[in-house]
N, C-alpha and C positions, 0 to 999 in steps of 0.2 A: 582574407584566407583564400588561397588559390583553389579554384574549383568548388568553393562552398557557396551555398545559397540558403538563406534562412527565410522561411515562409511558414506555412502550416503543413506543407507536404514537400518531400524531396526524395530523390532516388540517386544512388551512386554506388560505385564499387570500392571507394576508399574509406568507408566508414560512415556512420550516420548517428545522429542524436535527435531524439524527440523528448521534449520536456515542457516546462512552464514558460518562464520569461525568455525572450529571445536572446538576451545577453548571456544567460546561463547556457543556452544551446551553443552560442558562440564560444563560450569557455571550453566546452567539451570538444568542439570541432578543432579549436586551437591546439589542444593537447593531442588529438589524433593526428593533426597535421605535423606536429613536432615529433612524431614517431611513437607517441604513447599508445598503449593498448586500451581496451574497453574499461579495465579497472582504473587506470590513470585518468581517463576521460570522465568516468563516473565520479571519482573523487572531486575532480575539478568542477564538474557540473553541479554536484551536490553542495559544495562550498559556496558556489556562486548563487545557487537558488536560495540560500539563506538570506541573501540581500535582495535579489530581484523579486522573490516571491514571499518576502517577509509578511507575516500575518497568517499566511497559509503554512509556513514552515519557518524555522529559525535555527540558529547554530546550536542551541541547547535542546533540540528536538530528538526525534527518533527516526530510524530508517531500516525497515526490513529490506533485504538485499538478496537477490538470487543471481548467481553467475554461472555461465557455461564456460568451463576452462577447456580451450581447444587442445592444449598440450596433453591433458589427462583425459579428454573426452568425457567429462563428468559434470554434473550439475551439483552445486552446493548452495546452501543458504547461510547467510551471515545475519545473526540476530541482533541488529542494531537498535534494540529497544531497552530503555532503562528500567530499573527495578524499584520496588518499594523499599523503604528504609529497612535496615537490618535490625534495628533496636526494637525489641518486643514492646517497650513502653510506647513507642510511636504507633505501632500496630494497634495496641490497646486503645489509644486515643481515637482511632478511626471507628472502632467498634462501639465506643462510648458516645461518639459525636456524629457518626456517619461520615462517609467520604464526601467532601465538598464537590458539587458538580455545577456550581454557578460561576466558577472562577475563583481560585484560591491558590496561594503559594504552598499551602499545605498539601495540595494534590499533585505536587511536582514529583515525578520519578527522577532517578539519576539521569543526567543528560547522556544520550546514547550516540548522537550523530557524529561527534568528533572522534570518538573511539572507533566507530564503524569505518569512517573514511581512512583513518590511519591503519586499521587492521586490513582493510581491503587492499591498500597500497602495499603493505608488508607481505601479504600472502599471494597476491595476484598481479601487482603492478610492477612497473619498471622505473618509475620516476621518484624523485625526492618529494617530500612535503613542500619544500621551498618552490619547486617547479609547479606543482599542481595548485598551490594556493595563490599564485600570481594573478590570475584573472579576478579572483574574489577580492584581493587586496586593491587591485586597480579600481574596482567598483566602489569599494569602501573609501578609497582616497579621494574619489570624485563625488562623494556622497553629500546628502542633504540633511541627515538626522544626527543629533548629538551623539548617539551610540555608535555611529560608524567608526569614529576615531578610537573609541574604547575597544571595540571588537577587533579592529586592525592591530592595535597594540597587543592584544592577547594572542592573535595569530602570529605576530612577529616574534613574540617571546618563544613560541613553539619552534619557529624557524631558527631562532638564535640557538636554542638548545640542540636542535638537529645539527647545525653547523659546528658547534663546539664539542660534539661527541665523537670520539674515535670509534672506528669499527666499520662494520658492513652497512650497507644501505638499510637493511632491516633493523639493525641495532640503533641506528640514528633515528629511524621512524619511531621505534619504541620509546626512545628518550624524549622525543617531542611529545608523544602521547602522555608519557608519565608526568611531564611538567604540568599538563592540564589536570590530570586525575590524582596526582600524588604530591605535586610540588607547590610553588607559590601561587599559581593560578587557583589550585584547589583551596588553598588557604583563604584567598580572597572570596571565592564562592561560598565557603562555609561562613565567613563573616556576614555575607549578604543573607544567607539562609537564616542566620540568627536574628538579623535586623528585621526581616519580613515575616518571621514566625514559621518558616518552613521547618519540616521535621528531618530533613536530610543532614548528614554529618560527613566528616572527612572519611570515616571508615566505609561509608557507602560509595564514595567516589573511588577510593583506593581498591575496593574489592571488585569494581565493575570490570566485566570482560565482554567481548563480543564473541559468542560461541559460533563455531562452524558446525553446521548440522546437515544431515541428509534431508532432501525435500520429501514432502508427501506427494506421491505421484499416482496417476491413473492413466490407463489407456482409453482413448476415445477415437474411433474411426481411423485407426492406424497411427495416430499421434500419441505422444506421451505428454501429459499436462503436469507441470511441476509447480507446487505451491509451498509456502512456508508452513510449518507445523501449527498446532492449535494454540500457540501464544498469539496467533493471528486468527482471523476468520477464514483464512485461505482454503482449508479443506472443504468448506461449504460448496465451493465451485466443483471440487472433485465429486462430492456426493450428488450434486445436481446433474453433472454430466453422466454419471453412472445411471441415474434414473432415466435420463433422456435417451440413452443408448437403445432403449426398447421401442423407440418410435421412429418412423420414417419422416423426419422433419422436412426433408427436401420436397416430398410429395405434398405436404401440407401447404407449402408456399411461404415465401418470406413475408412476415408481418400479416399473415392471415389470422383469422380469429382462432383457429385450431392451434396455430403456432404460438401465438402470444399466450393463449390459455394454458397449454401444456407446460410451457416454460415457467409460467407464474406458479402453477400448482406444484411443479417439481421444486421450485425455489422455496415455497412455503414449508414443504416437508424437510428439506435440507436445513433451512434456517431454524426450524423447531429443534432439530438435533444439535445445531450449533449452540443455541441458547441453553440447552439442557446439559451438554457434555463437554464443551470446549473449555480449556484453560491451559495455563502453562504446563506442558507435559513433564517438567521437572518436579512439579508439585502434585499434579492431578493425574490419575490413572485413566487416561482417555482411551476408550475402546476403538481406536482408529481402524484396526484391521477388520473388526466386526462391522463397523459403520460402512466400510467400503466393500464388504464381501458380497458375492453373488447372491447368496441366500437372503441376506437382509435387504439388499437392493430390490430383489424380485418381490418380496412381500410388501415392501414400502410402495413400490410402483403400483401395486394393486389398489392403493388408496386413492389414486387419481381418478376422478370422475370427469370425463371429457364433456359432459353436458352441464355440469354445475360447479360453480366456484365454492371452495371451502371457506367457511368462516371459523373453523375449529383450530385449536392449537394442538398439534398432534406430534409430539416427539415419540419416536419408537423405542423399542427395548432391544438394543443390540446384544445384550448379554444373553437373553433367552430367545433371540431371533423372533421377536413378535412385532407386528406392524405398528402397534400403539393405538390407543384410543384417546379421544379428547378428554383430558382431565379437567379442563377449564372451559368456560364459555366466555372468552375475553370480550369486554365491552370497549376496549381501546382507551388510551390515555391521551388526553389533549395537552397535557403538560409537556413542554419541550425544554430541554436544557440547551444552552447556547453552544454552538459548534464552530470553532475556528477551523477552517478547512485544511486541506492537504494539497500537495503538489505532486509532480510526476517526473519520471526519468527512465528512459530506455535507450540503450546504446549498443551498437555493434561495430566491431573494428574489421579491418581487412584480413585479419588472420583467423577469423571465425570465433572469437570470443564475444560473448553477449552478456549484458547486464540488464536486469529489470529491478528497479528500486522505487519505493513509495515513501518519500520524505514528508514528515509532518511535525507539528509541535502542539497544536491545540491550546493556543495562548489564553483565550477567554479573559482578556484584560491584564494578564501578567505583563510587567514591564521589565526592561533589561536591567541587569545589575549595573549600578552606576560606576563600578570600578572596572569590571571585565568586559562589559557590553554583552554578556551572555544572558539570554532570556530562556526560561524553561516553561513548559506548558503544564496542563492539567490532566495528563494521561492516566493518572491513578484513578480517575473517575470511571475508567473502563473496567475497574474491578468492582466488587461489591462486598457487603458485610453479611451475606447470607451464610450462616454456619454450615459447613459441609459442602457448599457449592464448589464446583471445580474452579470457578473464577473468583473465589473469595480472597480477600487480601491476606497475605502472609509475609513474614520478613523475607526480603530479597526476591519476591515473586514478580514476574513480568505480567502486566495487564494483558488481557486478551484483546488485542487492538483490531481495528477494522482495516488497517493498512495491509495490502495484500497484492504484491506484484505477482506476475505470472510469466513463466517461461515454458515454451513448448518445443519439443524435439521430435524429429522423425528420422528413422534409420540412424539413430545416435548422433544426429546433427541438429543444431538449433535452427528453427524456422520462424518462430514467432516470439515476440516479447510484448507484454502489455503492462501498463501502469495506469491507474485510475485514481483521481481525487473525488471524494464524495461520501465518506463515512460508510453507513450501512449499504449504500448504493454501489460500493466498489465492485464486489464480485457479481452483482446483478448486471452492471454495465459491462464488466469483462465478459460475462456470458453472452450478452448481446453482440459485442464486438467480435469475440472469438468465433461464434457460430456464423456470423456474417462471412467470415473467411473460410472456415472448415466446411460448412454445409453449402454455402452459396458462392464461394470462389471470389469474394471481394478482396481487392487490394486494400492496404491500410487507409488510403484517402477516401475510399468508399465505405469501408467498415466503420470508421470513427465518425462519419457524418450521416449515416443512415439513421432514420428515426428510432428512438429507443423507448423502453418502458420499464417500470419498476413497481414493486409493492412495498408497503410498510407493514406487512403481516408478519411481525417479528418484534423482539425486544429492542428497545433503543440502547445501542451499545454504549451510549454516553450517559445513561441514567444509572446511577449507583444505588438506587433504591433497594434496600434489602428484601422487599417484597417484589419478587420478579414479575408477578402478575401485573403490578402497577407500572412496570417498565414496558409492558406490551403496548405497541403503538396503535395500529389501525387494522383490525381484522377484515379480511375480504377486500382490501383496497387494491386498486391498480391505477397507475398513472401512465398515460401514453402521450407521446408528442402529438400536437395538433395536426400534423401532417399524416398521421395514420388514418386510413380511409374511414369515412363516416359509417359505412356499412359494417366495417369491422368493429368499430366502437359500439354500434348498436347491438351487434351480436354478442359482444362481451357483456354488455348490460343485461341482455336476455339470459345469459348464463348465470347471472346473479352477482357479477363483479361490481363492487362499489367504485365506479370509474370516475376519474378526473383527468383533465388534460392540462398541458403546459406548452407554451411556445418557446420556453427557455431550454437550454441544454440540460439534459438529465445527466449529472455528473460530468467529469472531464477526463476523457481517455486519450492516451497516446499509444502508438503501436508501431512495431517494426516487423517486417516480413522479409526473409532472405530467400531469394530464388536459388535453389540448390544446384541447378544446372549452369547458371550464368554467374552466380556470385553477386548479382545486383541486390542491393539493400534498399527496400522501400520503407520510408518512415513518414508518419503523419500524426498530427494531433488535431482534435476538433477545434476549428477556428472560432466557432461560436462559444467555446469554453476557454478561449484565449490561450490555446496551446500552440507551440511552435515546433518546427522540425528543420533540420538541415543535413546535407550530405557532402562529402568530399568526392571529387571527380564526378560532379553532379551531372545527371542526365536531364534533358528537358522534361518538365513536369507533364503528367498526363492530365488533360482537361477533365474536370468533373462537373457534370451538369448542375447549374444552379449555385455554384460556389465561386467565390473570388478570393484571390490571395490577400492575406492581411499583412 
């Protein structure tokens, strides 16, 4: 590719991609080079990631997707997450037997990724499905696993339907999509569902849609931060930023004890509200306006004690604007459910369109369908069977997923896009990375490699236990990278934090930043988390101390 360089960081004016596998980054850059826009490149990258990052994501997975449309100058969210079965008998089975969370075909939602890619192309792209799927087909044709040929055949059936359909580009795309969700591919999937004991049926596939929604957005230091709604954990970042607006973080100093402490205590409060109130807003009446209001934020901020770490579980009362008191004294739960991870994707094109997406599948041992090569994960385990809970399973309901891309605008223009792999760590790592840029002026290559920290003071989003107290993980915990100064670690311990350290990457972030005055796009992914980035019309990379290119 002319002018393209794939490493872990890159800058250029012709468009940029940061994602997981390097060959998936190359797929996105190829489509940008061929004149495709960010939506085209995103679809191509996401299809390729299903091969390069298999295990962290797969073709039958799910993809929350945020896009800035430069023509309309607006941000929209595409809800690429599958739903629970529509049949009430299937839902009754879950309440009688619990939602499996150790790996089970019964925990499969409707596959959302394919529908998302075709919908993004239809609404925002310029290319055909045949064009954007070519890099993925090339990877499959050169593949090493038995299911590669099966998946390639399924994708080629969709291309065939597109080719043989008369009409506009959009009509052809819808026909390709319908063959997967309503045609013979759907028939093959349903036969597989019945063979493996899954509860999905053809009516579930045929009814699936990718909704286009407005984001949940908040202002922070002159930026507008956009997230998916409460069918993800995304608004927890918005709540955390609202709490932190009341502090001068710059004066505390980057990675000081005060800085790490206040971010962690704010996250504990925001995550307590996530666990209490978030769910698919089509089914749950989530008090989002109240949770983000000035009055509620101010009274919640008063719960933060700068001298002491909280061990309490403290959801607030947004309905009556009360700060909330600890209703439980959580002891923590050492039981962990297996987590198949996630991957990442952020893309910007030369026309000002930007995409942030977080593809995943949560396989947990599920294997591909021997006929179609499609594999689906266990995402229904992110629902529960707690009667009346906003995230309890219901017919056709989306699980409240951890997948949470971020898009940031300033003066109505996109400036930052972030995607993170890492379950409940995702918005915590986004907070680390985003504040590295907003508060401390770091470019992506610095922001994604600076030491990070997180807490497990929250419910495990992958634990479907109907007793949500038992799903709580580790009260008062904090984990910091070993490179955080020892004096800071000691001070955090003195404030009562249950501190641990790690030398491994905490989650896996990728980031894009666009210079508004020059149009230069900076992209980077943490090389210690095996992320990659590339740009067209690439500039020479800026050296970063202590880092080498991968």
